[in-house]
C-alpha positions as CSV (number, residue, x, y, z in Angstrom):
1,M,-69.7,148.3,135.0
2,I,-71.0,147.6,138.1
3,D,-74.5,150.0,137.8
4,W,-75.0,147.5,134.9
5,L,-74.5,144.6,137.1
6,F,-76.9,145.9,139.7
7,A,-79.5,147.1,137.2
8,D,-83.4,145.9,137.3
9,Q,-83.6,145.2,133.9
10,N,-80.4,143.6,134.3
11,L,-80.5,141.5,137.4
12,P,-82.1,138.2,134.9
13,V,-79.8,138.2,132.5
14,V,-76.7,138.4,134.7
15,F,-78.5,135.2,137.0
16,A,-79.1,133.4,133.4
17,V,-75.6,133.9,132.5
18,L,-73.8,132.8,136.0
19,M,-76.7,129.7,136.0
20,A,-75.3,128.6,131.7
21,V,-71.7,129.5,133.3
22,A,-72.3,126.7,136.1
23,I,-74.3,124.0,133.8
24,L,-71.8,124.1,131.4
25,V,-69.2,124.2,133.7
26,Y,-70.3,121.1,135.6
27,A,-71.6,119.3,132.2
28,I,-67.2,119.4,131.9
29,L,-66.1,118.7,134.8
30,D,-68.4,116.3,136.4
31,G,-68.9,114.8,133.1
32,Y,-65.7,113.4,133.1
33,D,-65.0,111.6,136.0
34,L,-68.5,110.3,135.3
35,G,-67.0,109.4,132.0
36,V,-64.6,107.6,133.9
37,G,-66.7,106.1,135.9
38,I,-68.6,104.7,133.0
39,L,-65.7,103.2,131.2
40,L,-64.1,101.5,134.3
41,P,-62.7,98.2,132.8
42,M,-63.7,95.4,135.0
43,D,-61.4,93.6,133.7
44,A,-58.3,94.8,134.8
45,A,-58.1,95.6,138.3
46,P,-54.8,97.5,137.8
47,Q,-56.2,99.9,135.2
48,R,-59.6,100.0,137.7
49,D,-57.3,101.8,140.7
50,T,-55.3,104.2,138.0
51,A,-58.3,105.2,135.9
52,I,-59.7,105.6,139.6
53,A,-56.8,108.0,140.7
54,S,-57.2,110.3,137.9
55,I,-60.2,111.3,139.3
56,G,-59.9,111.6,142.9
57,P,-58.3,114.9,143.7
58,F,-61.1,115.9,141.3
59,W,-64.9,114.5,141.3
60,D,-66.2,115.8,144.5
61,A,-65.3,119.5,144.0
62,N,-66.5,118.8,140.3
63,E,-70.1,118.5,142.0
64,T,-69.9,121.8,143.1
65,W,-71.3,123.3,140.0
66,L,-74.0,121.1,140.0
67,V,-74.8,122.7,143.5
68,L,-74.1,126.4,142.7
69,A,-75.9,125.8,139.3
70,I,-79.1,124.6,141.1
71,G,-79.4,126.6,144.1
72,L,-79.2,129.9,141.3
73,L,-82.2,128.7,139.7
74,L,-84.3,128.5,143.1
75,V,-83.1,132.0,143.9
76,A,-83.5,133.6,141.5
77,F,-85.7,131.7,139.3
78,P,-87.9,130.0,141.5
79,A,-91.3,129.8,139.4
80,A,-88.9,128.0,136.7
81,H,-87.3,125.6,139.6
82,S,-91.4,124.6,140.4
83,E,-92.1,124.0,137.5
84,I,-88.8,121.8,136.1
85,L,-88.7,120.1,139.5
86,R,-92.5,119.2,139.2
87,A,-92.1,117.7,135.6
88,L,-88.4,115.8,136.4
89,Y,-88.8,114.8,139.8
90,L,-88.2,111.2,139.4
91,P,-84.7,111.5,137.2
92,A,-83.5,114.0,139.3
93,T,-84.0,111.4,142.2
94,L,-82.4,108.4,139.8
95,M,-79.8,111.0,139.6
96,L,-79.6,111.6,143.4
97,I,-79.0,108.4,143.8
98,G,-76.9,107.6,141.2
99,L,-74.0,110.6,142.7
100,I,-75.1,108.6,146.2
101,L,-74.1,105.8,144.9
102,R,-70.7,106.8,143.5
103,G,-69.6,108.7,146.4
104,V,-69.9,105.6,149.2
105,A,-68.2,103.4,146.5
106,F,-65.6,105.4,146.0
107,D,-64.3,105.3,150.2
108,F,-65.8,102.2,150.3
109,R,-63.1,100.8,147.9
110,A,-60.5,102.0,149.6
111,K,-61.7,100.5,153.1
112,V,-63.0,97.5,151.6
113,A,-60.5,93.7,151.7
114,V,-59.1,93.7,147.9
115,T,-61.2,90.9,147.0
116,E,-64.5,92.6,147.9
117,K,-63.1,96.2,146.0
118,H,-64.6,95.0,142.5
119,R,-67.8,94.7,144.1
120,W,-67.4,98.8,145.2
121,D,-66.1,99.4,141.9
122,R,-68.9,98.1,139.8
123,A,-71.1,100.4,142.4
124,F,-69.3,103.2,141.2
125,K,-69.6,102.4,137.1
126,A,-74.0,101.8,137.8
127,G,-73.9,104.9,139.7
128,S,-72.4,107.1,136.9
129,I,-74.1,104.7,133.9
130,I,-77.4,106.1,136.5
131,S,-76.4,109.8,137.1
132,S,-75.3,110.2,133.2
133,M,-78.5,108.4,132.2
134,S,-81.1,110.6,134.3
135,Q,-79.1,114.0,133.1
136,G,-79.5,112.9,129.3
137,F,-83.5,112.1,129.6
138,M,-84.0,115.2,132.5
139,L,-82.3,117.4,129.0
140,G,-84.2,115.7,126.8
141,M,-87.4,116.4,128.2
142,Y,-86.4,119.8,128.3
143,V,-86.1,120.2,125.3
144,M,-89.5,118.7,124.1
145,G,-90.6,121.3,126.6
146,L,-91.2,119.3,130.1
147,E,-94.3,117.6,128.6
148,Y,-94.7,113.4,128.9
149,T,-95.6,111.8,126.0
150,W,-94.0,108.7,123.9
151,L,-92.9,111.3,121.5
152,S,-90.7,113.3,124.4
153,I,-90.3,110.0,126.4
154,S,-89.1,108.1,123.3
155,F,-85.9,111.2,122.4
156,A,-85.8,111.6,126.5
157,L,-84.1,108.1,126.4
158,L,-82.4,108.3,123.1
159,S,-81.2,111.4,124.6
160,G,-80.1,109.4,128.0
161,I,-77.7,107.6,125.7
162,G,-76.3,110.8,124.1
163,V,-75.1,112.1,126.9
164,T,-73.6,108.9,128.6
165,T,-71.6,108.8,125.3
166,A,-71.2,112.0,125.7
167,Y,-69.4,111.6,129.1
168,A,-68.0,108.3,127.7
169,L,-66.3,110.9,125.4
170,I,-64.4,113.2,127.8
171,G,-63.7,110.5,130.3
172,A,-61.8,109.2,127.4
173,S,-60.1,111.8,126.7
174,W,-59.3,112.9,130.3
175,L,-57.6,109.0,131.2
176,I,-55.6,109.7,127.3
177,M,-54.6,112.3,129.2
178,K,-53.9,111.3,133.1
179,T,-53.0,108.4,132.2
180,D,-50.1,105.7,130.1
181,G,-49.3,102.3,128.7
182,D,-52.3,99.8,128.4
183,L,-54.6,101.4,129.9
184,Q,-54.1,105.1,128.2
185,L,-54.2,102.8,124.4
186,R,-58.2,101.9,125.5
187,A,-58.4,104.8,126.2
188,I,-57.6,106.1,122.6
189,K,-60.0,103.2,121.1
190,W,-62.8,104.0,123.4
191,A,-62.7,107.5,123.0
192,K,-62.8,106.8,119.0
193,K,-66.3,104.5,119.4
194,A,-68.1,107.6,121.9
195,G,-66.4,110.0,119.8
196,V,-68.4,108.5,116.6
197,I,-72.1,108.2,118.2
198,S,-71.3,111.5,119.6
199,F,-71.2,113.1,116.5
200,V,-74.0,110.9,115.3
201,G,-76.6,112.1,117.9
202,I,-75.2,115.4,118.1
203,L,-76.7,115.9,114.3
204,L,-80.0,114.6,115.2
205,V,-80.1,117.2,117.6
206,C,-80.0,119.9,114.9
207,F,-82.0,118.4,113.2
208,I,-84.8,117.6,115.9
209,N,-84.8,120.5,118.1
210,P,-85.8,123.4,114.5
211,L,-88.9,120.6,114.2
212,I,-90.4,119.8,117.8
213,N,-89.1,123.9,118.1
214,P,-91.1,126.2,116.0
215,F,-89.3,129.3,117.3
216,V,-85.7,127.7,117.7
217,F,-86.2,127.3,113.5
218,E,-87.3,130.6,113.0
219,R,-84.1,131.8,115.2
220,W,-81.9,130.1,113.1
221,L,-83.0,131.3,110.1
222,T,-83.3,134.9,111.5
223,P,-80.2,137.1,110.9
224,P,-77.7,137.7,111.9
225,L,-77.6,135.9,115.7
226,G,-79.2,132.9,113.2
227,Y,-75.3,132.6,111.2
228,F,-73.6,132.8,114.7
229,I,-76.0,130.1,115.4
230,N,-75.3,128.1,112.0
231,A,-71.7,128.5,112.5
232,I,-71.5,127.0,116.1
233,P,-72.5,123.0,114.6
234,L,-69.6,124.0,112.1
235,L,-67.5,124.6,114.7
236,C,-68.3,121.5,116.6
237,F,-68.1,118.9,114.2
238,S,-64.7,120.4,113.1
239,M,-63.9,119.1,115.7
240,F,-64.7,115.9,116.2
241,A,-62.6,115.3,112.5
242,M,-59.5,116.9,113.6
243,G,-60.0,114.9,117.2
244,Y,-60.6,111.7,115.5
245,Q,-57.8,112.6,113.3
246,V,-55.4,113.3,116.9
247,L,-57.0,110.0,118.5
248,K,-55.4,107.8,115.2
249,R,-51.7,109.8,115.5
250,L,-52.0,109.2,119.9
251,P,-49.6,108.1,122.1
252,L,-46.7,110.0,120.6
253,A,-43.4,110.6,122.3
254,D,-43.1,112.0,125.3
255,H,-47.2,111.7,125.7
256,Q,-46.8,115.3,123.0
257,G,-50.7,115.5,122.0
258,D,-51.9,114.2,125.1
259,W,-54.2,117.0,126.2
260,L,-55.4,117.7,122.5
261,P,-58.4,115.3,122.5
262,F,-59.6,116.3,126.4
263,A,-59.4,119.9,124.8
264,M,-61.1,119.3,121.2
265,T,-64.1,117.2,123.6
266,T,-64.5,120.5,125.9
267,I,-65.2,123.3,123.2
268,V,-67.7,120.2,121.6
269,F,-69.3,120.6,124.9
270,I,-69.4,124.1,125.1
271,C,-70.7,124.6,121.2
272,C,-73.7,121.9,122.3
273,F,-74.2,124.0,125.6
274,A,-74.0,127.5,123.6
275,G,-76.3,125.8,120.8
276,L,-78.9,125.6,123.2
277,A,-78.7,128.1,125.1
278,L,-79.0,131.3,122.2
279,S,-82.2,128.4,121.0
280,F,-83.5,128.8,123.9
281,Y,-83.3,132.2,125.7
282,P,-84.7,134.2,127.0
283,Y,-87.0,131.0,128.3
284,V,-85.7,128.8,131.4
285,V,-88.9,126.8,131.0
286,P,-89.0,126.3,126.6
287,Q,-92.0,127.9,125.2
288,Q,-93.6,128.5,128.1
289,L,-91.7,131.2,131.6
290,T,-88.8,133.3,130.3
291,I,-85.9,134.4,133.2
292,F,-88.4,138.3,133.0
293,D,-90.9,136.5,133.9
294,T,-90.0,133.7,136.4
295,A,-86.6,136.3,138.4
296,S,-87.1,137.3,141.7
297,A,-87.8,141.2,142.8
298,P,-85.3,143.2,142.0
299,E,-83.8,143.7,146.3
300,S,-84.3,140.2,146.2
301,L,-81.7,139.7,143.2
302,R,-79.3,142.2,144.5
303,I,-78.1,141.0,147.8
304,M,-77.9,137.4,146.4
305,L,-75.0,139.2,143.3
306,V,-73.1,140.9,146.5
307,G,-73.1,137.2,147.3
308,S,-72.2,135.4,144.3
309,L,-69.1,138.1,143.2
310,F,-67.5,136.7,146.8
311,V,-68.5,132.9,146.3
312,L,-67.7,132.4,142.4
313,P,-63.7,133.6,143.2
314,M,-63.4,131.6,146.5
315,I,-64.7,128.7,144.1
316,I,-63.1,129.4,141.2
317,G,-59.8,129.8,142.9
318,Y,-59.6,125.9,144.6
319,T,-60.9,124.2,141.7
320,V,-57.3,126.1,140.0
321,F,-55.6,125.6,142.2
322,A,-56.1,121.4,142.9
323,Y,-55.9,121.5,138.6
324,F,-52.7,122.6,138.9
325,A,-51.4,121.0,142.1
326,F,-52.3,117.9,141.0
327,R,-51.8,118.1,137.3
328,G,-49.6,115.9,135.2
329,K,-49.8,112.1,134.8
330,A,-52.4,110.8,137.8
331,Q,-50.3,109.0,140.6
332,A,-51.1,106.4,142.9
333,L,-54.3,107.4,144.9
334,N,-53.5,106.5,148.9
335,Y,-55.3,107.2,151.6
336,Y,-53.6,108.6,154.4
């Protein structure tokens, strides 16, 4: 196994997998806390406090996976990093502004007078929307080949709305799992609405992606990989159908099943990511650069792989510990 990992021809694939896993974990973990920020109820201060408390122990650490993914892209595929950043510099800057705004608002809301706290709650909500829209826009531009035309910009804007809605869906699912009472009931309603919109958005992408990328269309129709790729949307859409039925029955006695919407939404995220990854592999820049074209020298990749094998278990370890330590329903968030 070790020999396979460190073989020259396999190193680009290994780093592509590590980068893909980091992006997927980020989309799920930071996706739900961005979703909570998007859904933050501005008409009920106690519910806002509970929503913030549900993500308090996790939100900052969740962004570690984004740093890891960008770091892997930079050191393992520098040419691709340069090409992607060149095309997405403005939306990436807006995303960072949104993330900074979230971080500042999260800390300041706990330190200002109670009468001023709602201002920072609005800032937290605005930062969440800006970050989500920027990420969705970047995803849309990536699918469109990083070329700025009126068609690609229009698709990217729709993608921004779609990703924001998907984050709202997983954020609502998180609130269903971590809260109770009136906030949980509101989260169930939010999840139903966001689920319908997300379903339509994913369905549109399934039609548009192969139409604008001929190699994707060919891959979807070429067995045996095509059979597997086409099974992914079936699993994804079945999760939407089952999830909607679960939402109609919640809440149950003793909070049984509160975790199901989040688990099903996580499967939807995995399906969407797997479908995109398998559709574009081995391209790291669609129809332009592959992971083999842009990979760093094997000697450099080996050194970085050794470091990654030390760092990754630490990140996974403290992530698992944090979620285990703060399991159960959200408690009041204290700053002592």
